[in-house]
N, C-alpha and C positions, 0 to 999 in steps of 0.2 A: 313520361315527363316531357313537358314542353320546353324547348330551347329555341331561342331566336338569335341568330348570329348575323350581324350586318358587316358589310365590307365594301370597299370600293371608293371610300372617301379620299380626300387629299387636297392639295393646294392647286388652284387653277386660277388663271387670269380672268378678269371680266370678259364675258363673251365666250368663254370656253365651255367644255362639256365634261361630264362625268357620268359613269354608269354605276349605280349602287346595286348591290345584291343582298338578299336576305335569305339565308338558309333556315328553314323552319322544320324542326323535327318534333314529332309527337302531335302534330296537328293534321287533321284530315282536311277535306275541302272546306275552306272557311273564307269568309270575306276578310281580306287583308288590306293593310294600309301602311303608308309611310307617314311618319310624324317627324317634326323637327323642333329643336329647342335652341334658341340663341341665348347668349349670356344675358341674364336679367329679364328674360321673357318667359312666358308660359309655353309649355309644349303645345304645338298646334298641328292639326291635321293638314297634310300636304295633298295626299291623293289616296283613293282607295279603289279596289277592284273586287267585285263580288264573284261568286263561283261561276256565274253565267258569262262573265267577261265584261259586264258593264262597268264603267269607270266614272269617277268623280274627281275633280281637281279644284283646289282652292283657287280663288280668283287670281291671286298673286303669281301663280305658276302656270295657269292655263295657257296652252299654246307653246309652252317651253319644255314642260316635263311630260313624260309618258310612263305610266305604270303598266307593267305586264307581269304575267306569271307563267311558270312552267309547272303544271300540277304534278306531272310525273316525277319531278325532281324536288317538289315542295319548295320551290324557290320563287321569290318575288323580286322584280327588278324595278328600278327607277332610273330612266334615262333622263338626264338633266342637260338641257342645251341652253345657250345664251345666258349663262349664269351671271348673276348680279351680286354685288357685295351684300345686299340684303338677304341673299340665299345662304349666307354663311351660318352654319349651325351644326349641332350634332343631330344626325338623322337616325331615326329608329324605325323599325317595323313592328307591327303588332296587329292584332285582330281589330275588327270593327264590331262593337266597341273594343277598346284595348284591354282585354280580359286576361292576357297572358303575362307572365313575368317579363319585364323589360330586359332586353339585351344590353350590351355595352354601347351600342350605337357606333356610328362612324362619322368622323369629323370632316366637314366640308369647309374649306377656307377659300374665299374668293378675294383675291387681292392682286394688284399689279406690283 
């Protein structure tokens, strides 16, 4: 049974940093991604990482966010630096495409 559990969100001031974690159980080596959904907006792809380590970033986060994975621990990370108010959202991890049941997500709030 596949389970995705996101953590690491919180309240941060503009310009601050957060590191999100996604613990994935029941998944082998699979292309994984971080998605986010802000109030009133559609869920969007933020970044993904394939099994070979290649990465993709949405234009809005490129240069500020870094996705990584620890295969041995089935964990995917998202290091978020230079956070902006527009980054505020609930962040989710899932496959590419998002074929697994969604987890609860982790809330990121960027505010002074």
